[in-house]
C-alpha positions as CSV (number, residue, x, y, z in Angstrom):
1,M,16.7,107.3,-125.7
2,R,14.9,107.2,-122.5
3,I,14.8,103.5,-122.7
4,G,18.3,103.0,-123.3
5,V,19.3,105.4,-120.2
6,S,16.9,103.3,-118.0
7,L,18.6,100.1,-118.9
8,L,21.9,101.6,-118.4
9,L,20.7,102.8,-114.9
10,L,19.5,99.3,-114.1
11,L,22.8,97.8,-115.1
12,L,24.8,100.2,-113.0
13,L,22.6,99.5,-110.1
14,A,23.0,95.7,-110.6
15,A,26.7,96.2,-110.8
16,C,26.9,98.2,-107.5
17,R,24.7,95.4,-105.8
18,T,26.9,92.6,-106.6
19,P,30.0,93.4,-104.4
20,T,27.8,94.2,-101.5
21,A,26.1,90.9,-101.8
22,S,29.6,89.1,-101.7
23,L,30.6,90.7,-98.3
24,P,31.4,88.0,-95.6
25,A,28.6,87.8,-92.9
26,A,29.3,89.6,-89.6
27,S,31.0,87.2,-86.9
28,P,29.1,86.5,-83.7
29,P,30.2,88.4,-80.4
30,A,32.9,86.4,-78.6
31,T,32.0,84.3,-75.6
32,P,33.2,85.8,-72.4
33,D,36.0,83.5,-70.6
34,P,34.3,82.1,-67.5
35,F,37.7,81.5,-66.0
36,P,38.2,84.8,-64.1
37,A,34.7,85.0,-63.0
38,L,34.9,81.4,-61.5
39,L,38.0,82.2,-59.6
40,A,36.6,85.3,-58.2
41,L,33.3,83.4,-57.2
42,G,35.5,80.8,-55.5
43,D,37.4,83.5,-53.6
44,A,34.3,85.0,-52.4
45,H,32.8,81.9,-51.3
46,A,36.1,81.0,-49.5
47,A,36.1,84.3,-47.7
48,A,32.6,83.7,-46.5
49,R,33.6,80.2,-45.4
50,E,31.2,78.7,-47.7
51,R,33.8,76.1,-48.7
52,S,31.6,73.6,-50.4
53,A,30.5,76.2,-52.9
54,A,34.1,77.6,-53.3
55,E,35.3,74.1,-54.0
56,T,32.8,73.7,-56.7
57,A,33.8,77.1,-58.2
58,Y,37.4,76.3,-58.4
59,R,37.0,72.9,-59.9
60,Q,34.7,74.6,-62.5
61,A,37.5,77.1,-63.1
62,A,39.9,74.1,-63.6
63,D,37.6,72.6,-66.2
64,A,37.3,75.9,-68.0
65,R,41.3,76.3,-68.2
66,P,42.6,72.6,-67.7
67,E,46.3,73.7,-68.1
68,S,46.2,76.3,-65.4
69,P,47.7,75.7,-62.2
70,T,45.8,78.5,-60.4
71,P,42.6,76.7,-59.6
72,Y,44.6,73.8,-58.0
73,L,46.4,76.2,-55.8
74,R,43.4,77.9,-54.6
75,L,41.9,74.5,-53.9
76,A,45.1,73.6,-51.9
77,R,44.6,76.7,-49.8
78,L,41.1,76.0,-49.3
79,Y,41.6,72.4,-48.1
80,R,44.5,73.7,-45.9
81,D,42.0,76.0,-44.1
82,W,39.3,73.4,-44.1
83,K,41.6,70.9,-42.3
84,R,41.5,68.4,-45.3
85,P,45.2,68.0,-45.8
86,Q,45.1,65.0,-48.1
87,E,42.9,66.6,-50.6
88,G,45.1,69.6,-50.4
89,L,48.0,67.4,-51.2
90,D,46.2,66.0,-54.1
91,A,45.3,69.5,-55.4
92,L,49.0,70.6,-55.0
93,A,50.2,67.6,-57.2
94,Q,47.9,68.9,-59.9
95,A,49.2,72.3,-59.5
96,E,52.6,71.3,-59.7
97,R,52.1,69.2,-62.8
98,R,50.8,72.3,-64.4
99,G,54.0,74.4,-63.6
100,A,52.9,76.2,-60.3
101,D,55.5,78.2,-58.5
102,A,57.9,76.0,-56.8
103,E,58.2,78.0,-53.5
104,E,54.4,78.3,-53.2
105,V,54.0,74.6,-53.8
106,A,56.7,73.8,-51.2
107,A,55.2,76.3,-48.6
108,L,51.7,74.9,-49.0
109,R,52.9,71.3,-48.9
110,A,54.8,72.0,-45.7
111,A,51.6,73.4,-43.8
112,L,49.5,70.3,-45.3
113,Y,52.1,67.9,-44.0
114,A,52.1,69.7,-40.6
115,A,48.3,69.3,-40.5
116,Q,48.8,65.6,-40.8
117,G,51.5,65.5,-38.3
118,D,54.0,64.3,-40.7
119,W,56.8,66.6,-39.3
120,E,59.5,65.1,-41.1
121,R,58.2,65.9,-44.5
122,A,56.8,69.3,-43.2
123,V,60.2,70.4,-42.2
124,A,61.7,69.2,-45.4
125,E,59.2,71.0,-47.6
126,G,59.3,74.1,-45.5
127,E,63.1,74.3,-45.8
128,R,62.9,73.9,-49.6
129,A,60.4,76.8,-49.6
130,L,62.6,79.1,-47.4
131,A,65.5,78.4,-49.6
132,L,63.6,80.0,-52.4
133,R,61.9,82.8,-50.4
134,S,61.8,84.1,-46.9
135,D,58.2,83.6,-45.4
136,P,57.3,83.9,-41.9
137,D,54.3,81.5,-42.1
138,T,56.3,78.8,-43.4
139,L,59.2,79.5,-40.9
140,R,56.6,79.0,-38.2
141,V,55.6,75.6,-39.6
142,V,59.3,74.7,-39.7
143,A,60.0,75.9,-36.2
144,R,57.0,73.9,-34.9
145,G,58.4,70.9,-36.7
146,Y,61.8,71.3,-35.2
147,L,60.1,71.2,-31.7
148,W,58.3,68.0,-32.7
149,L,61.6,66.3,-33.9
150,E,63.4,67.4,-30.8
151,R,65.9,69.7,-32.8
152,E,66.3,72.1,-30.1
153,E,69.0,74.3,-31.6
154,A,67.2,74.7,-34.9
155,A,63.9,75.5,-33.1
156,R,65.7,78.0,-31.2
157,A,67.4,79.6,-34.1
158,A,64.1,79.7,-36.1
159,Y,62.1,81.3,-33.3
160,R,64.8,84.0,-32.8
161,T,64.6,84.7,-36.4
162,L,60.8,85.2,-36.2
163,V,61.2,87.5,-33.2
164,E,63.8,89.5,-35.1
165,C,61.4,89.8,-38.0
166,D,58.5,90.9,-35.8
167,A,59.1,91.6,-32.3
168,A,55.3,91.6,-31.5
169,D,55.0,88.0,-32.5
170,A,53.8,86.8,-29.0
171,G,53.9,83.0,-30.0
172,A,57.4,83.3,-31.2
173,R,58.6,85.1,-28.2
174,E,56.9,82.5,-25.8
175,R,58.5,79.6,-27.5
176,L,61.9,81.3,-27.7
177,G,61.7,82.2,-24.1
178,F,60.8,78.6,-23.2
179,L,63.7,77.1,-25.1
180,L,66.2,79.7,-23.7
181,A,64.9,79.1,-20.1
182,L,66.2,75.4,-20.6
183,T,69.6,76.7,-20.1
184,D,69.7,80.4,-19.6
185,P,66.8,81.7,-17.5
186,V,68.2,85.2,-17.6
187,A,68.1,85.4,-21.3
188,A,64.6,83.9,-21.3
189,R,62.8,86.3,-19.0
190,P,62.7,89.4,-21.4
191,H,61.1,87.3,-24.1
192,L,58.6,85.8,-21.7
193,Q,57.6,88.9,-20.4
194,A,57.2,90.5,-23.8
195,A,55.1,87.5,-24.8
196,G,52.7,87.7,-21.8
197,T,50.9,84.6,-22.7
198,P,49.4,82.3,-20.0
199,L,52.1,79.7,-20.7
200,A,54.9,82.5,-20.7
201,E,53.6,83.6,-17.3
202,A,53.6,80.0,-16.0
203,V,57.1,79.6,-17.2
204,R,58.2,82.8,-15.6
205,A,56.7,81.5,-12.2
206,A,58.7,78.4,-12.7
207,L,61.9,80.3,-13.1
208,A,61.6,81.2,-9.5
209,E,62.8,77.8,-8.5
210,R,66.3,77.8,-7.4
211,E,67.0,74.2,-8.0
212,T,67.4,73.4,-11.8
213,V,65.7,70.1,-11.7
214,G,62.6,71.7,-10.0
215,R,62.5,74.5,-12.5
216,L,62.6,72.1,-15.4
217,A,60.0,69.9,-14.0
218,R,57.7,72.8,-13.4
219,M,58.4,74.2,-16.9
220,G,57.4,70.8,-18.4
221,Q,54.3,70.7,-16.3
222,A,53.2,74.1,-17.5
223,A,53.7,73.3,-21.0
224,L,51.6,70.0,-20.7
225,A,48.9,72.1,-19.0
226,H,48.9,74.4,-22.0
227,D,48.7,71.6,-24.6
228,E,52.4,72.0,-25.6
229,A,53.8,68.7,-25.2
230,A,56.4,69.1,-27.8
231,L,57.8,71.9,-25.5
232,A,57.4,70.0,-22.3
233,V,59.6,67.0,-23.8
234,P,63.0,68.8,-23.7
235,A,62.5,70.3,-20.2
236,L,61.2,66.9,-18.8
237,R,64.0,64.9,-20.4
238,R,66.6,67.3,-18.9
239,A,64.8,67.0,-15.3
240,A,64.8,63.2,-15.6
241,A,68.5,63.0,-16.7
242,L,69.7,65.3,-13.9
243,A,67.7,63.3,-11.4
244,P,67.0,59.7,-12.5
245,D,65.2,58.9,-9.4
246,F,62.7,61.9,-9.7
247,A,59.5,60.1,-10.3
248,D,57.4,62.9,-11.2
249,A,59.6,64.0,-14.1
250,H,59.6,60.5,-15.5
251,A,55.7,60.3,-15.2
252,L,55.2,63.8,-16.8
253,L,57.7,63.1,-19.6
254,G,55.9,59.8,-20.2
255,R,52.7,61.9,-20.5
256,A,54.3,64.2,-22.8
257,L,55.9,61.5,-25.1
258,E,52.5,59.8,-25.5
259,E,51.0,63.2,-26.6
260,V,53.7,63.6,-29.2
261,G,52.9,60.1,-30.6
262,R,55.7,57.9,-29.1
263,P,53.8,55.5,-26.9
264,E,56.6,52.9,-26.4
265,A,59.1,55.5,-25.2
266,A,56.2,56.8,-23.0
267,R,55.7,53.5,-21.3
268,V,59.4,53.1,-20.3
269,H,59.2,56.6,-18.4
270,L,55.7,55.8,-16.9
271,E,56.9,52.4,-15.6
272,T,60.1,53.9,-14.2
273,A,58.1,56.5,-12.4
274,V,55.9,54.0,-10.8
275,R,59.0,51.8,-9.9
276,W,60.6,54.9,-8.1
277,A,57.5,56.1,-6.6
278,P,54.8,53.3,-6.2
279,D,52.7,55.4,-3.9
280,S,52.5,58.4,-6.3
281,P,48.9,59.1,-7.4
282,L,50.5,61.0,-10.4
283,A,52.6,58.2,-11.5
284,R,50.0,55.5,-11.0
285,S,47.2,57.3,-12.7
286,L,49.2,58.3,-15.8
287,L,50.6,54.8,-16.4
288,G,47.1,53.5,-16.0
289,L,45.7,55.9,-18.4
290,H,48.6,55.0,-20.8
291,Y,47.3,51.3,-20.9
292,L,43.7,52.3,-21.2
293,N,44.6,54.5,-24.1
294,Q,46.5,51.7,-25.6
295,G,43.3,49.4,-25.4
296,N,44.5,47.3,-22.4
297,P,42.2,47.9,-19.4
298,V,43.4,44.8,-17.7
299,A,46.9,46.2,-17.4
300,A,45.2,49.6,-16.5
301,R,43.2,48.4,-13.7
302,P,45.7,47.8,-10.8
303,H,47.3,51.3,-11.4
304,L,43.9,53.3,-11.6
305,E,42.7,51.5,-8.7
306,A,45.8,52.4,-6.8
307,A,45.6,56.0,-7.8
308,Y,42.2,56.2,-6.5
309,D,43.2,54.5,-3.2
310,L,46.0,57.1,-2.8
311,D,43.9,60.0,-3.4
312,P,40.2,59.2,-3.1
313,Q,39.0,62.8,-3.1
314,N,40.2,63.3,-6.7
315,P,37.2,63.2,-8.9
316,A,39.4,62.7,-12.1
317,F,40.4,59.2,-10.5
318,A,36.7,58.2,-10.1
319,L,36.2,59.1,-13.8
320,Y,39.2,57.0,-14.9
321,L,37.7,53.9,-13.1
322,A,34.4,54.6,-14.8
323,F,36.1,54.5,-18.3
324,L,38.1,51.4,-17.1
325,Y,34.9,49.4,-16.1
326,A,33.1,50.3,-19.1
327,D,36.1,49.1,-21.3
328,L,35.7,45.9,-19.4
329,G,32.1,45.5,-20.0
330,Q,31.0,46.1,-16.3
331,Y,28.7,49.1,-16.9
332,A,26.9,48.7,-13.6
333,V,30.2,49.3,-11.8
334,A,30.9,52.2,-14.3
335,D,27.8,53.9,-13.2
336,V,28.8,53.8,-9.4
337,W,32.1,55.4,-10.3
338,L,30.4,58.1,-12.4
339,A,28.1,59.0,-9.5
340,E,31.2,59.1,-7.4
341,A,32.9,61.7,-9.7
342,T,29.8,63.8,-9.5
343,R,29.6,63.6,-5.7
344,L,33.2,64.6,-5.3
345,A,32.8,67.6,-7.7
346,P,29.2,68.5,-7.9
347,E,29.7,72.1,-9.2
348,D,32.3,71.1,-11.7
349,P,30.9,71.4,-15.4
350,H,33.9,69.5,-16.9
351,I,33.0,66.3,-14.7
352,W,29.4,66.6,-15.6
353,E,30.2,66.8,-19.3
354,A,32.4,63.8,-19.1
355,V,29.4,61.9,-17.5
356,A,26.9,63.2,-20.0
357,R,29.1,62.3,-23.0
358,F,29.7,58.8,-21.4
359,Y,26.1,58.1,-21.7
360,L,25.7,59.8,-25.0
361,D,28.5,57.7,-26.5
362,R,27.2,54.4,-25.1
363,F,23.6,54.7,-24.4
364,P,22.1,57.5,-26.7
365,G,18.8,58.7,-25.2
366,D,19.4,57.5,-21.7
367,A,17.8,59.7,-19.1
368,R,21.0,59.9,-17.2
369,G,22.7,61.6,-20.2
370,V,20.0,64.1,-20.4
371,A,20.2,64.8,-16.7
372,A,23.9,65.2,-16.8
373,A,23.8,67.5,-20.0
374,R,21.2,69.7,-18.0
375,E,23.6,70.1,-15.3
376,V,26.3,71.2,-17.7
377,V,23.9,74.0,-18.8
378,R,23.1,74.9,-15.4
379,L,26.9,75.2,-14.5
380,A,28.0,76.8,-17.7
381,P,24.9,78.8,-19.2
382,G,27.1,80.8,-21.4
383,A,28.8,78.1,-23.1
384,A,27.5,77.2,-26.6
385,S,28.9,73.7,-26.3
386,A,27.0,73.0,-23.2
387,H,23.6,73.9,-25.0
388,A,24.7,71.8,-28.0
389,L,25.5,69.0,-25.8
390,L,21.9,69.1,-24.4
391,G,20.5,69.6,-27.7
392,R,22.1,66.3,-28.8
393,A,20.9,64.4,-25.7
394,L,17.4,65.6,-26.2
395,L,17.5,64.7,-29.9
396,F,18.5,61.1,-28.8
397,A,15.8,61.2,-26.3
398,Q,13.3,62.3,-29.1
399,D,12.4,65.5,-27.4
400,Y,12.4,67.4,-30.5
401,A,11.0,70.6,-29.2
402,G,13.6,70.7,-26.4
403,A,16.3,69.8,-28.8
404,E,15.5,72.5,-31.2
405,E,15.4,75.1,-28.3
406,A,18.8,74.0,-27.0
407,L,20.5,73.9,-30.3
408,R,19.1,77.4,-31.5
409,K,20.5,78.7,-28.1
410,A,23.9,77.0,-29.1
411,L,23.9,78.9,-32.2
412,E,22.7,82.0,-30.7
413,L,25.8,82.0,-28.5
414,E,28.3,80.5,-31.3
415,P,26.8,80.9,-34.8
416,D,29.5,78.8,-36.4
417,L,29.3,75.9,-33.9
418,A,29.4,73.1,-36.5
419,V,28.0,70.2,-34.4
420,A,25.0,72.3,-33.6
421,H,24.2,73.0,-37.3
422,Y,24.7,69.2,-37.9
423,D,22.2,68.2,-35.0
424,L,19.8,70.7,-36.2
425,G,20.0,69.3,-39.6
426,R,19.3,65.8,-38.3
427,L,16.3,67.1,-36.3
428,Y,14.9,68.8,-39.4
429,A,15.4,65.7,-41.4
430,L,13.4,63.7,-38.8
431,Q,10.6,66.1,-39.1
432,G,10.6,65.9,-42.8
433,R,11.9,69.5,-43.4
434,R,14.3,68.3,-46.2
435,E,15.5,71.7,-47.6
436,S,16.1,73.0,-44.1
437,A,18.0,70.0,-43.2
438,Q,20.1,70.2,-46.2
439,A,21.1,73.8,-45.6
440,E,22.1,72.9,-41.9
441,F,24.2,69.9,-43.1
442,R,25.9,72.1,-45.8
443,R,26.6,74.6,-43.1
444,A,28.0,72.1,-40.9
445,L,30.5,70.7,-43.5
446,D,31.4,74.2,-44.7
447,L,32.3,75.2,-41.0
448,N,33.7,71.9,-39.7
449,T,37.3,71.5,-39.3
450,D,37.3,68.2,-37.4
451,P,37.9,65.2,-39.8
452,A,35.9,62.6,-37.5
453,L,32.9,65.0,-37.4
454,R,33.2,65.6,-41.1
455,E,33.1,61.8,-41.7
456,E,30.0,61.3,-39.5
457,I,28.1,64.1,-41.2
458,E,28.9,62.9,-44.7
459,A,27.9,59.2,-43.8
460,D,24.7,60.4,-42.3
461,V,24.0,62.6,-45.3
462,Y,24.8,59.7,-47.6
463,Q,22.6,57.3,-45.7
464,R,19.7,59.7,-45.9
465,E,20.1,60.5,-49.6
466,T,20.5,56.7,-50.6
467,G,18.3,55.0,-47.9
468,N,21.6,52.9,-47.1
469,G,21.6,52.2,-43.5
470,R,19.3,53.6,-40.7
471,G,20.3,57.4,-40.9
472,G,18.4,59.2,-38.1
473,C,19.3,58.8,-34.6
474,G,21.3,55.5,-34.5
475,V,24.4,55.2,-32.3
476,F,26.7,58.1,-32.8
477,H,30.0,59.2,-31.3
478,S,30.3,62.5,-29.8
479,V,33.5,63.4,-31.5
480,I,33.8,67.2,-31.4
481,Y,34.6,67.5,-27.7
482,F,37.9,67.2,-25.7
483,S,38.6,63.5,-24.9
484,N,37.6,62.3,-21.5
485,T,41.1,61.3,-20.5
486,K,42.4,64.6,-21.8
487,R,40.2,66.5,-19.4
488,C,40.9,64.1,-16.7
489,R,44.7,64.3,-17.1
490,T,44.2,68.3,-16.7
491,L,42.4,67.7,-13.4
492,C,44.8,65.2,-12.2
493,L,47.9,67.4,-13.0
494,C,46.3,70.5,-11.3
495,R,45.4,68.5,-8.3
496,E,49.0,67.1,-8.1
497,R,50.6,70.6,-8.2
498,R,48.6,71.6,-5.1
């Protein structure tokens, strides 16, 4: 009896175990979706201006979710802020193919075309975006485009709308005031006063001119002096039309047209100015600079020499002649004119900076470049750019200790000065400090927003990594400073006003 019971219990236990053995195995825990984390990581890097790392994170997010437009939109914004418009446009095309919001695509595309200076397409895309949704940032792009395209009425309406949306928008107030002052100075004054910007104050001063032609010419000159050539053009066009023999108006209009990328139209007005006033230093110098900028030093020579003869105390004209003779290959003569410029303005850091960069561009490591850079630091000790300039000059001269000291001082004054990070990276590379060099190169590329400097850095890094080319301290172009002619133009215009 006991045996039977035992067998029965064993059978029952076996029966109970059978269903348990047939249960499915537990599934492994789900793998977290990396997509949100990668987007957040990219956003954090972008906010910190660690743009290379942000770019990597967004591209990894795109790989993690290939059908999503979001990573490409983030890339487009990153490239917009990074001044890499073509890459931004490429990213936008990818976002659009993946169904991105049409208004956001159009608004970003408008900003990127504007960054390229393609104002026709910037305006077209901006208008498309505004038709879908009101956006002040996009309207600012469109208004700026109207100015560059000389669509005055449209620009005036756009800036009026911006002021109505935000009465504290000083930039919109300034431009609306300027455009109104072209025809209605009374209506312009409250906007210019509310703006309170340096240009607005200069325009208010110009409104004191009783004669319309004089007022318009002073407005145009003020706009040029504040790097607003697109604003200067309509004022100077009116002045030249009202007084066809007003040489200064034609000369300044020619300068403004050259600034907005219309060299042929510029030449017509510059030649008209010289024809009406052959003894005008302003007209002669601007026509000479035009030919120099167009790569024609032979045509530039008589006008620049005439400008100096007419105003031999103007250091800008001596600089012009130095650039001219350098372009003609007569460097000994150029040296004489550089010395003359510094003799005429021994305490002007801008003149010394132009001289220092002249030698850095053409004769890296030359003692004259180092000496001129030291003068810039003496005259502008609080300017980070001055110390960076000296650091580069000393780097070329192979004074590595002095170069490091100057570059560190530049970064102490301005931690985000890209060119100082770049040159410090080159210094570390020459010293064999590879990791420190890479960190400085990366920081320079993350901060840099100048396309020419970016190309120089990337080419240098490529040469170092591949051993292709010299790398190191070959002949470099100092590309992060204002152009010599631009600074000299400012000096010339200021002197002409006096």
